[in-house]
C-alpha positions in Angstrom: 10.5 31.9 31.7 7.1 33.0 30.4 5.1 35.3 32.6 2.6 33.3 34.6 -1.1 34.0 34.0 -2.5 34.9 37.4 -5.0 32.3 38.7 -7.9 34.6 38.5 -7.3 35.4 34.8 -8.1 31.8 33.8 -11.6 32.1 32.7 -14.1 29.6 34.1 -15.7 27.1 31.7 -19.2 25.7 31.8 -20.2 23.4 34.5 -18.7 19.9 34.4 -20.4 16.9 36.1 -19.1 15.6 39.4 -16.2 13.2 38.6 -18.0 10.3 40.3 -21.5 11.2 39.2 -21.9 8.3 36.8 -20.4 5.9 39.4 -22.7 7.1 42.1 -25.8 6.7 39.9 -24.7 3.2 38.8 -23.8 2.1 42.3 -20.2 1.5 41.2 -18.4 4.2 43.3 -16.2 2.3 45.7 -16.1 3.3 49.3 -13.9 1.8 52.1 -16.5 -0.9 52.8 -16.8 -2.0 49.2 -13.3 -3.3 48.8 -12.8 -7.1 48.5 -12.1 -8.6 51.9 -9.2 -11.0 52.2 -10.0 -14.4 53.9 -8.1 -13.4 57.0 -9.8 -10.1 57.5 -10.7 -9.3 61.1 -13.8 -7.2 62.1 -14.0 -4.9 65.1 -16.3 -3.7 67.8 -15.9 -1.7 71.0 -17.1 -2.6 74.4 -18.8 0.6 75.5 -19.4 2.3 78.8 -22.8 2.0 80.4 -22.1 5.1 82.6 -21.8 8.8 81.9 -19.0 9.2 84.4 -17.5 6.6 86.6 -14.4 4.9 88.0 -13.7 1.5 86.5 -13.5 -0.8 89.5 -13.0 -4.1 87.7 -13.3 -5.6 84.2 -13.9 -9.3 83.5 -13.5 -10.0 79.7 -13.4 -13.8 79.9 -16.8 -14.3 78.3 -15.8 -11.9 75.6 -12.6 -13.8 74.7 -14.6 -17.1 74.8 -17.3 -15.9 72.4 -17.4 -17.7 69.0 -15.2 -16.0 66.3 -13.2 -13.8 68.7 -9.5 -13.7 67.8 -8.3 -11.0 70.2 -9.5 -8.6 72.9 -7.5 -5.4 73.8 -7.7 -2.9 76.6 -5.7 0.3 77.2 -2.8 -1.7 78.6 -2.2 -3.2 75.2 -1.6 0.1 73.4 2.1 0.3 72.6 2.3 4.1 72.3 0.0 7.0 73.2 -3.5 6.2 74.2 -4.8 9.3 72.5 -6.9 10.1 69.4 -7.5 13.8 70.1 -6.8 16.6 67.7 -5.1 19.0 70.1 -5.5 18.5 73.8 -4.4 14.9 74.3 -7.6 14.0 76.3 -9.4 11.6 73.9 -8.6 8.0 74.8 -8.6 5.2 72.3 -9.7 3.0 75.1 -10.8 4.1 78.6 -8.2 3.9 81.3 -9.3 3.9 84.9 -12.4 5.9 84.4 -15.1 6.6 81.8 -16.3 10.2 81.1 -19.3 9.6 78.8 -21.9 7.0 78.1 -20.9 4.8 75.1 -17.2 5.5 75.5 -14.9 2.8 74.2 -13.6 0.6 77.0 -12.2 -2.4 75.2 -11.8 -3.6 71.7 -12.9 -6.9 70.1 -11.4 -8.4 66.9 -13.4 -11.3 65.5 -13.9 -13.2 62.2 -17.1 -11.3 61.4 -18.7 -8.0 62.3 -21.7 -9.8 63.9 -19.3 -12.0 66.1 -17.4 -8.9 67.2 -20.6 -7.0 68.1 -22.1 -9.9 70.0 -18.9 -10.5 72.0 -18.5 -6.8 72.8 -21.7 -6.9 74.8 -20.5 -9.7 77.0 -17.9 -7.7 79.0 -18.6 -7.5 82.8 -17.4 -4.1 84.1 -18.0 -2.9 87.6 -18.2 0.9 88.0 -18.2 3.4 90.8 -20.5 6.1 89.5 -19.3 9.7 89.9 -21.2 13.0 89.7 -22.0 13.8 86.0 -22.9 17.1 84.4 -25.1 16.5 81.4 -26.5 19.9 80.5 -25.3 23.5 80.2 -27.1 24.3 83.5 -25.5 21.4 85.3 -22.1 22.2 84.1 -22.5 25.8 85.0 -23.6 24.8 88.5 -20.6 22.5 88.8 -18.2 25.1 87.4 -17.2 22.6 84.7 -15.4 24.2 81.8 -13.0 23.0 79.1 -11.2 26.4 79.3 -11.9 29.8 80.8 -14.6 31.9 79.4 -13.5 34.2 76.5 -14.5 37.8 76.0 -14.6 39.9 72.8 -15.5 43.5 73.1 -15.6 46.9 71.5 -16.5 50.2 73.1 -18.5 50.3 76.3 -21.5 48.0 76.0 -22.9 48.6 79.6 -22.8 52.3 79.1 -24.4 52.1 75.7 -27.1 49.9 77.1 -27.8 52.4 79.9 -28.0 55.3 77.5 -30.2 53.6 74.9 -33.8 54.9 74.4 -35.0 51.2 74.4 -33.7 48.1 76.0 -34.6 44.4 75.8 -33.3 41.2 77.3 -34.0 37.7 76.2 -32.7 34.2 76.1 -33.2 31.1 74.0 -31.7 27.7 73.3 -30.6 25.9 70.1 -29.9 22.2 70.0 -27.1 20.2 68.6 -27.2 18.1 65.4 -26.0 14.7 64.3 -24.0 14.6 61.1 -26.0 11.7 59.7 -23.6 11.0 56.8 -24.8 8.3 54.5 -21.6 6.4 54.8 -20.8 5.7 58.5 -17.4 5.7 60.1 -15.2 3.0 58.5 -11.5 2.2 58.4 -9.5 -0.7 57.0 -6.0 -1.2 58.2 -3.5 -3.5 56.4 -0.2 -4.4 57.9 2.9 -4.0 55.8 6.5 -5.0 56.3 8.8 -3.8 59.1 5.9 -2.4 61.2 4.3 -0.3 58.5 0.6 0.0 58.1 -1.8 1.3 55.4 -5.1 2.7 56.6 -8.0 3.2 54.2 -10.2 5.6 56.1 -13.3 7.7 55.6 -11.8 10.9 57.0 -11.6 14.6 56.2 -8.1 14.7 57.8 -5.8 12.0 56.5 -2.6 13.6 58.0 -4.1 13.9 61.5 -5.1 10.2 61.3 -1.6 9.3 60.1 0.0 11.2 63.0 -2.3 9.8 65.7 -2.0 6.2 64.5 1.8 6.6 64.4 1.9 7.9 67.9 -0.5 5.2 69.1 1.7 2.5 67.5 4.9 4.2 68.6 6.2 4.4 65.1 7.1 7.3 62.8 4.6 9.0 60.6 6.6 7.7 57.6 5.5 4.2 58.6 1.8 5.0 58.3 0.0 5.7 55.1 -3.6 7.0 55.1 -5.6 6.9 51.9 -9.0 8.4 51.1 -10.7 8.1 47.7 -14.1 9.3 48.7 -16.5 9.6 51.6 -20.2 9.2 51.6 -20.7 12.5 53.4 -18.9 14.0 56.4 -20.0 17.6 57.2 -17.3 17.9 59.8 -18.1 14.6 61.5 -15.0 12.9 60.0 -12.6 15.7 60.7 -11.6 14.4 64.2 -14.0 11.6 64.8 -12.5 9.1 62.3 -9.3 8.8 64.3 -10.9 6.6 67.0 -11.9 3.9 64.5 -8.8 4.2 62.3 -6.5 3.8 65.4 -8.5 0.8 66.6 -8.1 -0.9 63.2 -4.4 -0.1 63.0 -3.9 -1.5 66.5 -5.4 -4.8 65.6 -3.5 -5.0 62.3 -0.3 -4.3 64.1 -0.9 -6.7 66.9 -2.2 -9.6 64.8 -0.5 -9.1 61.4 -3.9 -9.4 59.8 -6.0 -6.8 58.0 -8.7 -5.3 60.2 -11.9 -3.4 59.4 -13.9 -1.3 61.7 -17.3 -0.6 60.0 -19.4 1.1 62.7 -23.0 0.2 63.2 -25.3 3.3 62.7 -26.6 3.2 66.3 -23.0 2.9 67.7 -21.9 5.6 65.4 -24.5 8.1 66.6 -23.8 7.2 70.3 -20.0 7.4 70.1 -19.3 10.3 67.7 -19.5 14.0 68.4 -22.3 16.4 67.3 -22.9 20.1 66.7 -22.5 22.1 69.9 -25.8 23.0 71.5 -25.9 26.6 72.8 -27.9 28.6 75.4 -28.0 32.3 74.5 -28.8 35.3 76.7 -28.6 38.9 75.6 -29.4 42.5 76.5 -29.7 45.0 73.6 -30.2 48.7 73.5 -31.6 50.4 70.4 -33.2 53.7 69.2 -36.7 54.4 67.8 -35.8 53.2 64.3 -34.3 49.9 65.5 -30.6 50.8 65.2 -28.5 48.7 67.6 -26.6 50.9 70.1 -25.3 48.5 72.6 -25.3 44.7 72.9 -24.2 42.3 75.6 -24.3 38.7 74.4 -23.6 35.6 76.4 -23.0 32.3 74.5 -22.9 29.1 76.6 -22.1 25.8 74.8 -22.1 22.2 75.9 -18.7 21.0 74.6 -18.9 17.4 75.9 -16.4 15.4 77.8 -13.2 16.4 76.1 -11.8 19.5 74.4 -11.8 18.3 70.8 -12.1 21.4 68.6 -14.4 23.3 70.9 -12.1 26.3 71.5 -11.9 27.1 67.8 -15.6 26.4 67.2 -16.7 28.7 70.0 -14.3 31.3 68.8 -15.9 31.2 65.4 -19.3 31.6 67.1 -18.1 34.8 68.6 -16.6 36.0 65.3 -20.0 35.5 63.6 -22.2 37.0 66.3 -22.2 40.2 64.2 -23.3 38.5 61.0 -23.8 41.4 58.6 -24.4 44.1 61.2 -22.2 46.8 62.6 -22.3 46.7 66.4 -20.8 50.0 67.8 -20.6 49.0 71.5 -20.7 45.2 72.1 -19.5 42.6 74.5 -19.6 38.9 73.6 -18.9 36.4 76.4 -18.3 32.8 75.4 -18.6 30.0 78.0 -17.3 26.6 77.0 -18.8 24.0 79.4 -17.5 20.5 80.0 -20.3 18.0 80.1 -20.4 14.2 80.4 -21.8 13.7 77.0 -20.0 12.7 73.8 -17.7 15.6 72.8 -19.2 18.1 70.5 -17.1 18.5 67.4 -16.8 20.2 64.0 -20.0 20.5 62.0 -20.8 22.5 58.8 -20.3 26.2 59.8 -18.0 25.3 62.8 -19.8 27.5 65.3 -20.8 30.2 62.8 -24.4 29.1 62.7 -24.8 29.4 66.4 -23.3 32.9 66.6 -25.3 34.0 63.6 -28.6 32.6 64.9 -28.0 34.6 68.1 -27.7 38.0 66.4 -30.6 37.3 64.1 -32.8 36.5 67.1 -31.8 39.8 68.6 -32.7 41.7 65.4 -36.1 39.9 65.4 -36.7 40.8 69.0 -36.0 44.5 68.4 -38.2 44.6 65.3 -41.1 42.9 67.1 -40.8 45.4 70.0 -41.0 48.3 67.7 -43.7 46.9 65.5 -41.4 47.1 62.4 -40.7 44.6 59.7 -37.6 42.8 60.7 -36.1 43.2 57.3 -36.1 47.0 57.7 -34.3 46.7 61.0 -31.8 44.3 59.3 -31.1 46.8 56.5 -30.7 49.7 58.9 -28.0 47.9 60.9 -25.9 46.5 58.0 -22.2 47.2 57.6 -21.6 50.2 55.3 -19.4 53.3 54.7 -18.0 54.5 58.0 -19.3 51.3 59.7 -16.9 48.8 58.3 -15.0 47.3 61.2 -15.9 44.1 63.0 -15.7 43.8 66.8 -12.5 41.9 66.3 -11.0 44.8 64.3 -11.1 43.4 60.8 -12.2 45.7 58.0 -15.1 44.4 56.0 -13.7 45.3 52.6 -15.8 43.2 50.3 -19.3 43.9 51.5 -22.0 43.0 49.0 -24.7 42.1 51.5 -26.7 45.3 51.0 -26.8 44.8 47.2 -27.7 41.1 47.6 -30.5 41.9 50.1 -31.9 44.7 47.9 -32.0 42.5 44.8 -33.5 39.5 46.6 -36.1 41.8 48.2 -37.2 42.8 44.7 -36.9 39.5 42.9 -38.6 37.5 45.6 -41.4 40.1 45.9 -40.8 40.1 49.6 -42.9 43.2 50.5 -45.8 42.1 48.4 -45.8 38.6 49.9 -45.5 40.0 53.4 -48.7 42.0 52.9 -50.5 39.0 51.5 -49.4 36.9 54.5 -50.7 39.5 56.8 -54.1 39.3 55.1 -54.0 35.5 55.1 -53.3 35.4 58.9 -56.2 37.8 59.5 -58.6 35.5 57.7 -57.3 32.1 59.0 -57.7 31.3 62.7 -55.9 27.9 62.5 -53.1 28.2 59.9 -50.6 31.1 60.3 -47.9 32.1 57.9 -44.6 33.8 58.4 -41.9 35.2 56.0 -38.4 36.3 56.7 -35.3 37.5 54.8 -32.0 36.9 56.5 -28.5 37.5 55.3 -25.2 35.7 55.7 -21.6 37.0 56.0 -19.3 34.1 56.6 -15.5 34.3 57.1 -13.4 32.0 55.0 -10.1 30.6 56.4 -9.1 28.4 59.3 -9.0 30.6 62.4 -5.9 28.6 63.4 -3.6 30.3 61.0 -1.1 27.6 60.3 -3.8 25.3 58.9 -4.2 27.7 55.9 -1.8 25.8 53.6 -2.0 23.0 51.0 0.0 20.9 48.7 -0.5 19.1 45.4 1.3 16.7 43.1 0.8 16.6 39.3 2.2 14.1 36.8 2.0 14.7 33.1 2.6 11.3 31.3 4.3 10.9 28.0 1.0 10.2 26.3 -0.4 13.5 27.4 -2.6 12.2 30.2 -2.5 14.0 33.5 -2.7 12.6 37.0 -3.7 15.0 39.8 -3.3 14.5 43.5 -3.7 17.0 46.4 -4.3 17.1 50.1 -8.0 17.7 49.9 -10.6 15.0 50.4 -13.7 14.3 48.4 -16.9 13.9 50.5 -19.4 14.4 47.7 -18.9 18.2 47.5 -17.1 18.1 44.2 -13.7 19.2 45.3 -11.9 16.7 43.0 -13.8 18.0 40.0 -13.1 21.6 40.8 -9.4 21.1 41.2 -9.2 18.9 38.1 -10.9 21.8 36.2 -8.2 24.2 37.5 -5.5 21.9 36.1 -7.3 21.4 32.8 -7.6 25.1 32.4 -3.8 25.6 32.9 -3.0 23.2 30.1 -6.1 24.1 28.1 -6.9 20.4 27.8 -10.3 18.6 28.1 -11.3 17.3 31.5 -11.4 13.8 30.0 -7.6 13.4 30.0 -7.3 14.3 33.8 -7.2 11.4 36.2 -8.1 12.3 39.7 -6.4 10.0 42.3 -7.1 9.2 45.9 -5.7 11.5 48.6 -2.7 9.8 50.2 -0.3 10.9 52.9 2.6 9.4 51.0 1.9 11.6 48.0 1.1 15.0 49.7 2.3 15.2 53.3 1.3 17.3 56.3 -2.0 18.4 54.9 -4.8 20.3 56.7 -8.3 18.9 57.1 -10.7 19.5 54.2 -12.8 21.9 56.3 -13.5 25.6 56.9 -14.9 25.7 53.4 -11.3 26.2 52.2 -10.8 23.0 50.2 -11.0 24.5 46.7 -9.3 27.7 47.8 -6.2 26.0 49.2 -5.9 22.8 47.0 -7.1 24.5 43.9 -4.3 27.1 44.2 -1.7 24.5 45.1 -2.7 22.4 42.1 -2.6 25.5 39.9 0.9 26.3 41.1 2.1 22.7 40.4 0.5 22.8 36.9 2.0 26.2 36.1 5.5 24.9 37.0 5.1 22.1 34.4 3.6 24.5 31.9 6.5 26.9 32.3 9.0 24.0 31.7 7.1 23.0 28.6 7.0 26.6 27.3 10.7 27.0 27.9 11.4 23.7 26.2 9.3 24.5 23.1 10.8 27.9 22.8 14.3 26.5 22.8 13.4 23.6 20.5 11.8 25.8 17.9 14.1 28.9 18.4 11.2 31.1 19.4 10.4 33.6 22.1 8.4 32.2 25.0 5.7 34.7 24.2 5.1 32.8 20.9 4.1 29.6 22.8 0.4 29.4 23.7 -1.7 26.7 25.3 -5.2 26.8 23.8 -8.2 24.4 23.6 -7.3 23.8 20.0 -3.7 22.7 20.8 -0.4 24.2 21.7 0.5 26.9 19.3 4.3 27.0 18.7 5.0 29.8 16.3 3.3 28.9 13.1 2.7 25.3 14.1 0.0 23.7 16.3 0.7 20.6 18.3 -1.7 18.6 20.3 -0.9 18.3 24.0 0.1 14.6 23.7 2.7 15.5 21.1 4.1 18.1 23.3 4.3 15.7 26.3 6.1 13.1 24.2 8.6 15.6 22.8 9.3 16.9 26.3 9.9 13.5 27.7 12.3 12.7 24.9 13.9 16.0 25.5 14.5 15.1 29.2 12.1 17.6 30.7 10.6 16.9 34.1 6.8 16.4 33.7 6.1 16.1 37.4 5.8 18.8 40.0 4.6 19.6 43.5 2.7 22.7 44.2 2.2 24.6 47.4 0.0 27.4 48.6 -0.4 29.4 51.9 -3.2 31.9 52.3 -1.6 35.4 52.5 -2.5 38.3 54.6 -4.2 36.6 57.6 -3.2 37.0 61.2 -5.0 36.8 64.5 -4.1 37.3 68.2 -6.4 35.1 70.2 -5.3 36.6 73.5 -7.0 39.9 72.6 -9.5 38.7 69.9 -8.0 41.1 67.4 -6.7 40.6 63.8 -7.7 39.4 60.4 -8.6 35.8 60.9 -10.4 35.5 57.5 -9.1 36.1 54.0 -12.5 37.2 52.8 -16.2 36.9 53.4 -18.8 34.9 51.5 -22.3 36.5 51.4 -25.8 35.4 50.7 -29.4 36.0 51.6 -32.6 33.8 51.7 -36.3 34.5 51.9 -38.3 31.7 53.5 -42.1 31.5 53.7 -43.6 29.0 56.2 -47.0 28.0 57.5 -47.8 26.5 60.9 -50.9 24.5 62.2 -51.7 26.1 65.5 -53.7 22.9 66.6 -50.9 20.4 66.0 -47.7 22.5 66.0 -46.7 21.1 62.6 -45.2 23.4 60.0 -44.2 23.4 56.4 -41.7 25.4 54.5 -43.6 26.7 51.5 -41.1 28.7 49.5 -37.5 29.6 49.5 -35.6 32.1 47.3 -31.8 32.4 47.6 -29.1 34.6 46.2 -25.7 33.5 47.1 -22.2 34.8 46.5 -19.6 32.3 45.3 -17.4 34.8 43.5 -16.6 33.7 40.0 -17.8 30.1 40.2 -15.4 27.2 39.6 -18.4 25.1 38.7 -21.9 26.7 38.9 -23.9 23.4 38.9 -21.8 22.0 41.7 -22.0 25.2 43.6 -25.8 25.3 43.3 -26.0 21.8 44.6 -23.9 22.8 47.6 -26.2 25.8 48.3 -29.4 23.7 48.1 -27.9 20.9 50.2 -26.5 23.3 52.8 -29.8 25.1 53.1 -31.8 21.9 53.6 -29.3 20.6 56.2 -29.6 24.0 58.1 -33.4 23.7 57.9 -33.1 20.3 59.5 -31.0 21.6 62.4 -33.5 24.3 63.1 -36.7 22.3 62.7 -36.7 18.5 63.0 -33.3 17.2 64.1 -33.7 16.9 67.9 -31.1 15.2 70.0 -32.5 13.7 73.3 -30.5 12.3 76.2 -32.0 10.6 79.3 -31.2 11.5 82.9 -28.3 9.0 82.8 -26.6 10.5 79.8 -27.8 7.9 77.3 -28.6 9.2 73.8 -32.1 8.2 72.9 -32.2 9.5 69.4 -29.6 7.1 68.0 -31.1 5.8 64.8 -33.3 6.9 61.8 -36.3 5.6 63.8 -35.9 8.3 66.4 -33.9 11.1 64.7 -35.5 13.0 61.9 -33.4 14.5 59.1 -35.1 16.4 56.3 -36.4 14.3 53.5 -37.6 15.1 50.0 -41.0 16.0 51.3 -39.4 18.7 53.5 -38.0 20.5 50.5 -40.1 23.6 49.7 -42.2 23.2 46.5 -40.8 26.6 45.4 -37.0 26.7 45.7 -34.9 29.0 43.6 -31.1 29.5 43.8 -29.4 32.3 42.0 -25.6 32.9 42.0 -24.5 36.5 42.7 -22.9 37.9 39.6 -19.7 39.1 41.2 -16.1 38.0 41.8 -13.8 37.8 44.8 -11.9 41.0 45.6 -9.0 38.7 46.7 -6.9 36.8 44.2 -8.3 33.4 45.0 -8.3 30.7 42.3 -10.3 32.1 39.4 -11.5 34.8 41.8 -13.9 32.2 43.2 -15.4 32.0 46.7 -15.9 29.1 49.1 -19.3 27.5 49.1 -19.3 24.5 51.5 -20.5 26.1 54.8 -22.0 29.6 54.1 -25.3 28.3 52.6 -26.1 26.4 55.8 -26.8 29.6 57.6 -29.3 30.8 54.9 -31.8 28.5 56.7 -31.9 30.9 59.6 -34.6 32.6 57.5 -36.8 29.5 58.3 -36.4 30.0 62.0 -37.2 33.7 61.8 -40.2 33.0 59.6 -41.5 30.4 62.1 -41.2 33.0 64.9 -43.3 35.5 62.9 -45.9 32.8 62.2 -46.2 32.0 66.0 -46.3 35.8 66.7 -49.3 36.0 64.3 -51.4 34.0 66.7 -51.8 37.1 68.8 -52.4 40.0 66.4 -50.8 43.3 67.4 -48.7 41.9 70.2 -45.3 43.6 70.1 -43.1 40.8 71.4 -41.1 37.8 70.2 -42.3 34.4 71.0 -40.2 32.2 73.2 -39.3 29.6 70.6 -36.2 27.4 70.9 -34.6 25.4 68.1 -35.2 22.9 66.7 -38.8 24.0 66.2 -40.5 20.7 66.7 -44.3 20.5 66.8 -44.1 20.3 70.6 -41.9 23.4 70.8 -44.2 25.4 68.5 -47.3 24.5 70.5 -45.5 25.4 73.7 -44.4 28.8 72.2 -48.0 29.5 71.0 -49.4 28.7 74.5 -46.8 30.9 76.2 -47.3 33.7 73.7 -51.0 33.7 74.1 -50.9 33.6 77.9 
């Protein structure tokens, strides 16, 4: 067999458009809700809890069943198998059984001839409750001793002793809110019954295999009897990693019970009420440092509201701990993570998966130290960076690929940071109402699932006799361009144009036992699996051509101009036809498991990440001290994606991630009332960033490096890391508020999101 070209030796080509770009623009891209509905389609709605925590005393559904258009009504007693749609802990119910644990929880399920009929009927249930004590906030859960698991501790050295010995010491606390995913396409699933108890589920999910397994357990059938398919999602951001299972299971239950296809397209308000959000955190810290601002000791306490069930909170909070160092060496440190159980909808995966919360905490600490010393925060950041002799994280992983110092130095120069900082100082001195701030913050984000066994992927590739190629893999497309990237990998292996590659929907009957498309690892895992599958076929073709033409395998070359076979050049279609006639298999699976990662959660030690992705952003903001309003004026970014698989798509991910992070820290406020009801459950009350929130000056530059690890094309993940570049906006807003009291060496008490009300409150407190 010919020696394989390593994946990283396949040179990247110029950017290729997103595979569905034309369809998106033309409105022709088909999502789950766009498929033609058969005449007997049933539509679904949940009857929801009106209490945050209560025992169900009685339930009268007679009016629900009598409502026009209603075909069936189901409760927990009608579930044939497991009443469970949880990813791990077995504590998420499809339908409440005996008690409710959060407002809006699904209690019963209505199937009707139209969505409107189902929604009207779902509101007619008469349920008597016996209210029970509910914990709705971090403080209430702490007071009640309500946790999803014991607090976790990660430490190095002796933080208390280092704090006592430090020349300077500060303590502080702040809070950061959660965030709704606000995907453009809401949760939707369509279940179609098959023969002999089988069911096909078309689902907007990041995790088809998990949906498959949960639906199978719920129906008490085998996983082989359930096929889950995903062609594309209209956004997900982590909100369809575990949350889609509830609606897919409901649709499958109805399809199985009635023998009719069933669709659950969730109303936006219900979607926001019933699905999980980003974890809100309360942060407290004590930090010791020297005269220059070098951190000597740190005690950090992270308390998160995890919601009513476990979901993925253990792993999310673990990642917050892992990223509480960001780019900084912490010699003596203790991080305590408290995971609190609250009677609100369970918090879940969201872009960054806990990393943003941990990273925001340490950046707040750096800002506090800098303000206390009267130094520019950037100088304090640079002083504390990982570097020679300071290369080990608190969880004992060596930072072997550190390019943060170089990225920061380049961005400091190209963005004219120091010059602009002086100009802002002069502006603030001359303007009593408007105040500006600027900040440069870095990002170091670990890439891999911290649950080690999830770091695997499969792919299936068919080469047809006419030379066309069909690609399938376990990754899902949610707008991020994964399908395009993987198709490019396959095209490069065969040296063929992208136009002959057909990308097909992700299906559990093509590639089984897949991991979620999450942890920014979609291209890393699936790209390499597809590469391995394609290489298997290419090796077969090489061997066949060498035998057929009596050549050495080294004389067969796949090039953009055709397949060179000795002195002859064949186009790829000719090769495929010859191989088919020659009885050569033109289909192959491919598999990839990330090497070199291991982690012992019991001691918080190991190498949980394959590598780190780096970046840095400069943000300049202005606030109105009379109204509390702010505007992000300018943003400059340098971000490390290794050797990019598709530069244009990567830049789009960086821009989108930054703006979404900006929304989390500035405008996206979740508000619950005293009874645990979400008040911000629609676009009318929940403000995501819009085009007007995009800074007028916004530059994105890709770092000109490559991955030190042999990833596909030596690329790096890009989905999540850019989100945390927006921390620069939060730091800049703090500096703008601090400018309201010239010369004061302190950090304002500003929580996130920095709404106008919070900015005004911070100004008032800082001026007092």
